[in-house]
N, C-alpha and C positions, 0 to 999 in steps of 0.2 A: 454537261449542259447546265447552265444556271437556271434559277427559278424564272428569271425574266425571259430567257430563251424558251423555256418550257411553255410559259404563258402565251408566247407568240405562236408556237407550233400547235399546242393542244387546242382542239375545238372547244368553244364554250359549252358547258353543260346545258345551259338554257337552250342553245341552238339545237343541240341533239334531241332534247325533249320535245321541242317544237316540231322538228322534222319527223320524229316518231309519231307524235300526235296527228300531224298532217297526213302521214302515210296511213295511220289507223282510220282517220276520218274518210280518206279516199277509198280505202278498202271496204269499209262499211257502206259507204254511199254506193259503190259499185254493186255490192251484193244486194242491197235493198232495191236499187234501180232495176237490176236484172230480175229479181223476184217480182217487183211491181209490174214490170213490162209483161211478164208472163201472165200474172194474175189479172192485169188490166185487160189484156187481150182475151183471156179466158172468160172474165166476167162480161166483156162486150159480146162475145159469142153466146154466153148464157142469156144475156138480155135479149139477143136476137131470137134464140130458140124458144125462150119463154113467151115472147110475143106470138110467134107462130104456133107454139104449143097451146097457148090460151085460145087461139082461134080454132086449132085442130080439135081440141076437146069440147068445142062448141060453147060451153058456158062455165061460169065460175064454180057451179056446183060440182061438175065432173072434175074440174081442176082441184077443188077442195078435197074430193075423195082421194085422188092421187097423192096430194100433199100430206094427208093424214097418214097414209101407209108409208110414204117415203120418210116422214118424220120419225116414225117408229123404227124403221130400218137405220136411219142416221144415228139414232141414240145407241144402237148396238154396234155399229160399224167400227168405232175406235178400238174395240177389243180384238178385231180380226187379225191385226198384225202385231199384237202384243207390244205396242209402243216402239216398233222398229224405226219409225221416222226419227224419234228423239234419240234412240240409240245410235243411229247414223250420225247425228249431229255431235253426240258426246264422244263417240269412239272413232268413227271413220274419219271425221274431220281432223283428228290428231294422229291417225295411223292409217294411211291410205291402203296399206297392204292387207288390212283386215276386211276390205270392202267385199270381196267374193264370199267370205264366210257369213258376214252379216246379211248380205243379199240373199244367200241361200237359206239362212235361218228364217228370214222374213217370208219367203215363199212357202216354206213348210208350215209355219204357224198360220198363215193366212188361209191356206188350202184346208187344213184340218178344221179351223174354226168355222169356215163357211159351210162345210159339210155338216157339222154339229148343229149350227143354228138353223139351217134349212130343214133338217130332220125334225128339230123341235117345233119349228113353225108349222110344219105339216101335221105333226102329232097334236099340237094345240088346236088346230083347226078341225081335226077328225074326232078328237075325244074332248068333249066339253064345250066345243065351239068358243074357245077363248079368243080366237082371232076371227074377225068378221070377213077377212079376205086372205085366207091362208096361202092360196096359190100365188096371188099377186105379191104377197109378202115374201114368199120363197124365191120368186123370180127376181125381185128387187134386192134380196139378200145376195144372190149370186152376182148381180150387177155391181152392187156397192161394196160388199165385203171382200169380194175376190177381184173382179176385173178392174174396178175403179181404184181399189187399194194398190194393185200392182202398178198402175200408172202413177199414183201419188208417191209411192215408195221409190219408184225409179227416178222421179224428179228430185226427191229429197236426197237420194244416194248421190246423184250427180252434183247436186248443190253442195253436199258435204265434201265432194272431191274437187270443188272449185270449178266444175264444168258449168259455168253460169249460163252461157248461151243455150246449151242443150237442155239444161234444167228449165229455163224459161219456156223453151219450145214444148217440152213435155207437159208443162202446166196448162197448155192450151189444147192438148190433144183430145182429151175427153170431151171438152166443150165443143170442139170443132166437129168431132164425130157425131155427137148428138144433134148439133145444128144441121149437119148434112142430112141425117136421117129424118128429122122432122120436116125439112124442106121436101124431101122425096115423098114422104107420106102426104104432105099437104097438096102436092101436085097430083098425087094419084087418087086420094080420097078427100071428100069434103069434110068428114068427121070420123074420129075413131074413139073408142072407149078408153078409159084409164088402164084397163087390163091389157089392151092391145098395145098401148104406148109403153107399158112396162116391158113387154117382150122386145119392142123395137129399141128401147133404151139399153137393154141387156146386150143386144147385138152390137150396138154402137160402142158400148164399154168394152166388149171383147176385142173389137178391132183396135181400139186405143191401147189396150193392154198388150196386145201382140206387138204393136209398133214400139211401145215403151221398152218391152223386154229385149227387143232386137237392138235398140240404141244402147242399152246398158251392156249387152253382150259385146258390142263393138268397142266399148271402153275397157271392160274388166274381164271379158270372156265368160265362161260358164260359171254358174253359181256353185259354191262348195259348202254345203251345210255341215255344221259341227254341232252335234247334239249335246256334247258336253258344255260348250259355250252357251248354247241355247238355254240349257237348264240353269247355268250360272247367272245369265242375264234375265231370266224369265220374271223373277220377282220385281226387278227394277222396271222392266218393260211393262208388266201389268200395272205397276203404279202409274206410269205414264198413260196407259190405256184407261185406267179408272179416271184419271184427271180429264182425259179427252171425253169420256162418256158423261162425266158430270157437266162439262161445258156443253156437250151436245144436248143433254137433257134440258139444261137451262135455256138453250137456244130453240129447242123444238117441242118442248112439252106443251107450249101454247097451241101449236098446230095439232098435236095429238089430242088435246083436251077438246078443242073445237070440233074435231072429227068425232070424238067419243060422244059428245052431246048432240050429234046430228046437225051441226051448224056448217054444212058443207059449203053453202053459198058464202057465208062470212069467212070461212077458212080459205076460200079461193082468193078473194081480194086481199085478205090479210097476208096470206103466204106470198102473194105477188109483191106486196109492199115490202115485206121482209127481205125479198130477193133484191129489191132496189137498195135497201140499207146495206146488205152484204156487198153489193157492187161498190157502194160509196165508201165502204170500210176497207177496200182493197189496199190503198196506200198504207194504212195502219198495220194490216196483217203482214205486208211485205217488210216494213221496218222491223216488226216484231220477230219475224223469222230470221232476218239477218242478224239482229242484235242477240237473239238467243244463242245462235251458233258461236258468236264471239264471246258471249258471257262465259260459256263453258271453257273457252281457251284462256280467258283472263283470270278465272277463279283461282288458279294456282299461284297467282302473283299477289293475292291478298284482297281485302275488302275494298280498298281505295279505288283501284281502276274499275272494278265492277260498278261501284256506286257512281263514279264519274260518268261512265257510259250510260247508266240508267237515267241519271238526271238530264243529260243532254238529249237522249233519245225520247224521253218523256215530254220534254218541252217542245221538241220538233213535232212529235205525233199529235199532241194536243192542238198545236197551232194549225196543222194541216186539217185536223178534224173540224175545227171552228170554221175554216174556209169552205168546208164541204156543206155546211148548213144551208146556205142560200141556194146553191144549185138543186139540192133535194127538194126544197120547198117550191122552187121555181118550176121544176119539171113535173111535179105531182099532177097538176091539172091536165097535162097532155096525155097521160098514160091511158085513161079510158078511151081516148080517140084512137089509140093504136090497137088495143086488145078487145074493145067492145064495151057496150053500156052496162053489161052485168058486172063489170069491175069498177063501177063508179065509186064504190066505197074505198078504193085504194087511196084516194086523195086525202080523206080524213085520217086514215091510218098513218100515212107518211107525215102528216102534221104532228101526230103524237110521237112517232118513233124517230124523228129527225135528230134527236139528241143522242141517240145510241152510239154513233161514231166517236163522239167526245168521251162518253163514259167508257167505251171499249178501249180507247187509246190509253186511258189511265190504268185500267185493270190488266190489260195485256202487257204493257211495258214494265209496270212495277212487278207483275208476276214473272216476267222474263228474268229480272234480276234475282228473284227468289229461287227460280229454277237453276239459273247459272251457278249460284253459290252452293248448290247441292241440297237445298231444302225444299225439294218438290213436294214432300208430304204436307208441309204447311200450306203451300199453295193449293194442293188438292183439297185440303180441309176447308179452305175458304170457298172453293168451287162447289164442294159437296154441300156446304151450308146453304149456298145460294140456290143450288139445284133443289134441295129439299124444300126450301121456302117457296120456290117457283111452282113445285108440284102442288103444295098446299094452297097457294093463292090462286093458281089457275083453275083448279077444281072447285074452289070456293066462289070465285068471282064470275067465271064465265057463264054459269047457269043464269045469273042475274043480269050481268052487264054485257054479255057477248064478247065481241072482239075488243071492246074498250077494257074489259077486265083482263084480257090477255096482254094488252099493251101496257096497262098499269103494272101488272106483275113483272113484265119484262124489264121495264125501266127501273123498278124498285130493286129487283134481284141483281141486275147488272151494276147498279149503284152500290149495292151491298158488297159485291166482289171488289169494286174499285176501292172502297173504304178499307176492307180487310187486307187486300194485297199491299196497299200503301202502308198500312199499319205494320204488317209483317216485315216489309222492306226496311222501315225505319227501326224496328226492333232489332233486326239482324245487323244493321249498320252499327248500332250502339254495342250490341253484344260482341260481335266479332272484332270490332275496333278495340274494345277493352281486352279481349283475349290476345290479340296481337301485341298490344302494349305490355301485357303481363309476361309474354314470352321473350321480350327484349332483355338484354343485360341491364343491370341497375343504372349504369351511366347513361345509356340511351333512353331509359324510362324517364330520367330527370329532364332530358332535352325535350321529350315529347310532352 
């Protein structure tokens, strides 16, 4: 066959690359859309149940009491599964046969951690009164650290196995169960206390966990724990957990500080506004989850494909976040009409926090590239720095400025994370590109 014949038969390299890129884009879009569909429906149900919950708890002060304890529990929750969700993405997504073992290990660590933290919570309440509401804290630890984590892990495991539709369904299960329970309580009682709602939330979380376990069983069968593998991955998993806890502290220390200083009323409308922001950030979180999984898979091909994906996903997420600004501002004034006049402060809080989706899109997507390249400790460092600054600023500013101090601290610390993560990403791009070039033969180095 002549060179001319070969040129006629062989497909052009550019066409192959374009087809591959097109397939890659479709795959990521499908994953992000599936994740977003589940999270959007989940946040929609959360919005509904928070509206009914706000009325069920009678006023913003009682809601603020619940939010303060829930924020404390949320800061601890990332440790309960020892980073199993990220381990699913890193290892199960590339080796489906390992799913049963990683699923079993996650159930073991989650159960043990929940028992330990509940015992510590009760001890702290009994000796020294370090916790104002130890029993409510213990109840919410069971709900969040055990039952809700099982549901989250089940969804992430199925996502790692490309069971996108079922993963999206499981993303809504907890919210649907809580929404149903709060409706039942509202029909039966005019008002309940924060402690009573904590028990009801635990029951709803148990039902969601049981359903999620059953759906995973249908796909992979019984879990099969491997303590040797658990020990081997424990350090890496705890690293992911520490990263998650620093992010949780950065997100929730403001609610904890408002509760600490007895500003339950302000904490009530501030926490509700923060939930609205979380709902608005759902598209960004969905893109980030899909991109993170793919970054792990691309990392072995080198720095170029990871950075190309990071750049594209960052531009898309920032564009979406900017589009979200106007709806947030537009809907703000209608929220007190839905939940009651004691939440009127939510309007001003949303005017302050409406820039959070834009800032989060930058630090989450740049951070996903850092994690995918295997440099999670650097990303954890930026999150830890932001969390430490958040603790300092919230406890310094809230006594003087109230919720405005919390809002200022949140915007500043999320902005710091965005700057640090982008800086780390650019540093790694230069460092790893130079290392790849140095590893090439001399002839290819001259070409590059």
